[in-house]
C-alpha distance (Angstrom), angle and dihedral (degrees) to the residues before:
residue distance angle dihedral
M1 . . .
E2 3.81 . .
K3 3.81 91.4 .
E4 3.82 90.5 52.0
N5 3.82 91.3 52.4
K6 3.81 91.5 48.8
S7 3.80 88.8 52.0
R8 3.81 91.5 51.7
N9 3.80 89.7 51.5
R10 3.81 87.7 61.2
E11 3.82 99.2 45.0
I12 3.77 133.3 93.4
V13 3.80 113.3 -169.5
T14 3.80 124.0 -168.5
T15 3.81 118.2 -174.3
R16 3.78 130.0 -177.5
I17 3.79 138.1 162.0
F18 3.81 112.5 -129.3
D19 3.78 124.4 -157.2
A20 3.81 94.1 -121.9
P21 3.79 136.8 79.4
K22 3.79 115.3 -93.4
E23 3.83 91.9 -111.0
I24 3.81 89.1 63.5
V25 3.82 94.5 43.2
F26 3.80 89.6 49.0
K27 3.82 90.1 48.9
A28 3.82 89.0 57.1
W29 3.83 86.9 60.7
E30 3.80 100.6 41.0
D31 3.82 97.6 45.3
P32 3.83 107.3 76.2
G33 3.81 91.6 -159.4
I34 3.80 89.8 60.8
L35 3.82 96.9 34.7
M36 3.81 93.5 55.9
T37 3.84 90.3 56.9
W38 3.80 95.6 59.8
W39 3.80 108.7 22.0
G40 3.80 114.0 116.1
P41 3.78 138.2 21.1
D42 3.80 125.5 -53.4
G43 3.78 115.2 -57.6
F44 3.81 96.2 20.3
T45 3.80 125.1 120.1
N46 3.79 128.6 -171.0
T47 3.76 141.0 -137.7
F48 3.80 111.8 -163.0
H49 3.79 116.1 -149.6
E50 3.80 99.3 175.6
F51 3.79 131.9 5.3
N52 3.79 116.3 176.1
F53 3.80 104.2 167.6
K54 3.80 101.5 -159.0
P55 3.82 135.6 88.9
G56 3.80 106.7 -69.2
G57 3.81 90.7 17.2
K58 3.79 121.6 134.3
W59 3.78 126.7 -124.4
S60 3.79 110.3 -166.4
F61 3.79 122.4 174.0
T62 3.77 145.8 144.7
M63 3.78 120.8 -124.2
H64 3.79 112.3 -149.6
G65 3.79 110.2 -149.1
P66 3.78 126.5 -145.7
D67 3.82 85.8 -116.2
G68 3.83 89.7 65.1
R69 3.81 93.7 -108.1
D70 3.79 123.3 128.5
Y71 3.79 121.2 -134.0
P72 3.82 114.8 -162.8
N73 3.82 115.8 -150.2
T74 3.79 133.5 -170.9
N75 3.79 124.6 -170.1
I76 3.78 133.0 175.3
F77 3.81 118.6 -152.3
R78 3.81 110.0 -130.6
E79 3.80 103.7 175.6
I80 3.79 134.5 8.2
S81 3.78 123.6 -178.8
N82 3.79 110.1 -178.9
C83 3.81 111.3 -102.9
R84 3.82 92.2 -13.6
L85 3.79 114.1 64.0
I86 3.80 144.1 12.2
V87 3.81 121.5 -177.2
F88 3.78 122.4 -178.5
D89 3.77 138.4 162.2
H90 3.78 119.1 -130.8
I91 3.78 100.9 -148.1
E92 3.79 109.1 171.1
P93 2.88 158.9 99.8
V94 3.81 111.8 -37.0
H95 3.80 107.4 -0.8
T96 3.79 130.1 38.2
F97 3.79 117.4 -160.6
R98 3.80 144.3 129.3
V99 3.79 122.0 -116.5
T100 3.78 121.5 -154.0
A101 3.80 115.3 -173.7
H102 3.83 117.7 -170.1
F103 3.83 121.0 -165.9
V104 3.82 116.3 -159.6
N105 3.81 129.1 177.7
T106 3.79 115.7 -122.7
G107 3.78 100.7 178.8
N108 3.81 106.7 -64.7
R109 3.80 90.0 -20.2
T110 3.79 132.5 79.5
Q111 3.77 131.0 -129.5
L112 3.78 109.5 -150.5
S113 3.79 119.3 -166.6
F114 3.80 114.7 -168.1
C115 3.80 113.8 -167.7
M116 3.79 122.2 -173.0
Q117 3.79 113.6 -166.4
F118 3.80 114.9 -168.0
E119 3.79 124.9 -152.2
S120 3.78 93.4 -125.3
V121 3.78 140.3 24.4
E122 3.82 87.8 -126.2
E123 3.82 91.9 58.4
Y124 3.80 90.5 45.6
D125 3.83 91.3 50.8
R126 3.81 91.4 47.9
V127 3.83 96.5 52.7
K128 3.80 102.5 30.6
P129 3.84 95.1 86.3
Y130 3.81 92.2 64.3
V131 3.82 105.4 19.4
I132 3.80 95.7 68.5
D133 3.82 92.2 57.5
A134 3.83 91.7 39.4
N135 3.83 90.3 54.9
E136 3.80 90.7 51.7
Q137 3.81 89.6 50.7
N138 3.80 88.8 49.0
F139 3.82 90.4 52.8
N140 3.83 89.9 48.1
R141 3.79 88.4 55.0
L142 3.82 90.6 47.7
E143 3.79 89.1 51.7
A144 3.82 89.9 53.2
A145 3.82 91.0 48.3
L146 3.81 90.6 50.8
L147 3.80 89.9 51.2
K148 3.82 90.4 51.9
M149 3.80 89.5 49.3
K150 3.79 89.6 50.9
I151 3.82 92.9 47.5
R152 3.81 91.0 49.9
N153 3.80 87.3 49.5
T154 3.79 88.4 -139.5
N155 3.79 113.3 -168.0
I156 3.79 98.2 -128.3
V157 3.76 105.2 139.5
């Protein structure tokens, strides 16, 4: 029980129901051309350097902040279960954490749970004040990307 509580003290979970089937929401994650348009908080853009969407695959990119600064990121995909689960480790350079994204059908909509588990309570405490809002902004941007996908009537399923 103590281990479980320690784990919770290092986790930030963001959950939202999107008005799209899980196949479409999952596609917005697995297609780098779509992912780069919505990943990150408001005002950020991305340049992807490598995106190998498979277990053990590397996802390397630079986030360009609205302040003009560049933020390099490296992730390693650990587990991918088509339209159900994505697990990756964010390994550099500033923050180290594991992301687990669960995709669940709720009728013709999708519940997405995005869990960030940090290596230490200290890291969690340091980023929590801004990460919670940043994750909500990220989900807002995903919602906008899904709407664009729907408007384009892209055949992605």
